[in-house]
N, C-alpha and C positions, 0 to 999 in steps of 0.2 A: 729944408726941414730936417734932413739927416744930421746937420751940423750940431744940433743941440743934444744929440743922442750919441752915446759911446758904448762899445762892447768891450768888456774887460773881464779878466779872470775873477771868479768868485773867490773870496778869502774866508777863512773860518768864522770871522766876525759876521759874515753875511748869512750864515746857516739858518738862523731863525726866520729871517725875512724870505729867504729862498724857499724854505719849507712852507711858509704861509702862502706864497705864490702858487706852489704846487697844489696845496690844499684848495685854494681858490679855483685852480684849474679843474680839480676833481669835481668840485661843486658845480662848476660851469658845465662840465660834461653831463652831469646828472640833470641839470636844468634843461639841457637840450634833448634829454631822453635816452642817453646811452652811458655805458660805463666802459671806458677804455683803460683808465687807471683804477685799479682796485683799492680797497682799503689798505692792503699790504704793500702795494707798489704804485708809484715810487714813494719811499718813506724817508725818514730822517737819515737813516744809515746810507741809503742810496745817494743822497745829496752830499753827505759827509765824505763818502768814498769818491764821488765826482771831484769834490774840492781837493781832497788829498792827492788824487791822481793828476790834478791840473787840467781836468776836462770839464769842470763846471764853470759856466760863464753867466754874467749878468749884463743886461742892457740897462743903462742908466739914462734917465731923462732929467736934465737939469740937476744932476748929482743925486737923484733919488732912484733907487732900484725899481725898475718898472717891469722887468722880466727875468726869467731864469731859463737856461737850457744847458744841455751837455753837447759839446762839440768834440768829437773823438776822431783822431786820424789813424788809429790802430786797427781799423776795420771792424766789421760786425759779423761774427760767425754765422748768424741766422741768414745773412745775405748771400751766403755761399750757394744755397739751394733756393732757386726762384722758379716759380711756375710762370714763365714768361722769359724776358731777357732784359738785362741792363743795357743801357746805350753805350757803355764804355767799360773797359777793363783798367782804366787809369787809376792811380791811387786816389782815394776819396776821403772827404770828411763826412762823418755821419752825424746827423742832428737827432738827439733824443730829448725827451722830457721838456719840450718847449711850452712855457706858460707865461701869462702876463697878469700883472696886478689888475684887478677889476677897475681901479681908478683910471687906467690907461686904455680901456677898451673903447673901440669905435673911432680911434684917431689914426688908424693905419699903421700901428706900431709893428705888427707882424711883417708888413712889407718893408718898413725901415730896417727891421732887424735882419731880414734875409739879405738886404743890400749890405749891411754891416758885416754879416757872416761871410758873404762872398769876398769882400775886400780883405777880411781877415785870412780867409783861405788862400787867396792869391799871394799875400805876404808870406805864407808858409809854402808857396810853390805848388799849391793844389788848386785845380780849376774844375773840380768835379765834386758834387754833393749827392749823397743818397739819404733818403728819409722814408719813413713808413708811417701810416696812420690806420686807424680802424675803419671798417666799412661804414658805420653810421656817422662818422665824424665828417659830415658834409662841409662844415665850415672850414676845417683844415684842408680838405680836398680842394675847395674853391680857392683858398689862399695860395696853395701850392701851384695850382694851374695858372692863377693870375700872375705868379712870380716866375713863370717859365719852366716849372717842373713838369716832366712827362711821366705818365703812368707806365710802369714797366711790367707789372704782373702782381703776383701774390707771393709773399714770404710767410714763414711761420715763426713767430716770436713769442716766447714764453707760453707755448702750447696753443696759440690761436693764430688764424690767418690774418694778415694785414696787407693793405694795399701798399705797394712799393713804388716810389717815385725817385727820379734822379734829374740832375741838371748839370750840363756842361756849360762853362762860361769862360 
């Protein structure tokens, strides 16, 4: 199944579709009864900055952009202080702002994307990922656990507590 999906760097021409996918993600969160992403974040400039820094990525399904995320290897300052413990001190990739086009929901695209991200990380010499999600985001917590991520504790990001997960592979 993974063969028809690719993970690639987002380019400036992808900005509008990436923003639309993020907006769909915000709406989806609200449909599930919670707000992890506010009206102000992530926004157009967040995605523009990701793309400019080379940390914005898209997953394509049959050449159509199906998802957007940030994959950053420079660390996450908020992860320095954790109420709990990370499973490793190895260099890591952090995933932020993961969202999928609603047309691709329900096909296991998150699982496929995590597999693609792991392969991408290994090509960069990194075999460790950290990620966080909000307490009410049960869907993402389920996806993370299903994909082998372990709960490490709680971090504070942009002023609120988040569940921290990691995975060594």
